[in-house]
N, C-alpha and C positions, 0 to 999 in steps of 0.2 A: 505495498500500499504506498503509494506516496503522498494522497493528501485526503481526507473527512470531514466533511462536515455537515453539521446537522441543524434544519432552523428553520426560515422562513429568509430565504437571502434576497427575494426580487419576488416584485408583482408579474405575475404569467396568468396564463391560462385558468390555472387552479385557484386564482384570489384576483378578483375584478375588482379593481376600487373606483371610484370616484375621483378624476381628477382633485377637488375642491377637499375631499377629504385626506386623500394622501398628502396634500400642502400643509394642511392641518395636524395632521399625524407625521408628516414624513421625518419630522427631525425626534421621533421617540424613538430611545433604541431596541424596545420591546415591540414596536410595530412592525416593521421591514428593517432591512438588515439585521435582523436578531439570529446570530446563532452561536455553534460552540464548534470548537477543533473536537473532534471525537476519534482522531486519529490512531489513538493509543488503543482504543477499544474497539475499533477495526481493525487492525493490526494484531489482536489477541484472539478473534474470529476468523481473519482470511491470511495473514502473512504466511508464507511455507508452504501452502498448499496447494494443490495441482486445479482444483475447485472451489470456490468460494460463494455460496448463495445467501443473502440476507432478507428475510421476510418479513415486509412491514406491514404492521406494527412488530417491533421489535421490543422485549420486555426492558432492556439494556439500554436503549434509544430512549425509549419511553422515560426514564430514570432522568435523562437531561431536559431539562426545561428552558431552553433560551427566549422564547416569547411570552407572549400572553395567552393562556391556557386556552382560549377558544380559535386560537390557528394552530394549524395542522403544519406540523413539520415536514420535512422530508429530507433525504441524504443526497449530498453529493460527494461523490468517491473520485479517485482516479488509482489507479496503479500501473506498473510495469512488469510483466512476464520476463525474469530471467530463465535461463537454461540450468537445470539442477544439475550437480555429477554424482553418483554414485561412488564411494571409496569402500574400498576391500579390505579388511584388515586379517 
């Protein structure tokens, strides 16, 4: 895993906001742009494995509450695959 964020990073098709509301609340850090770095959590779930699947909702991610309670959070993550080497002793 190279990065992982959980929260409501931006308005998109899942969250339609009237421009006047956005202007009124746009500076509130718990409204939009609210997220937490969850790289260590995703590392523990995915790094070093040949496959990784995270089901949302995820009980561990649900413990992280970067936004207002009624806003649904989403996960953005990136990773890079590296070819492993097997050593025999």
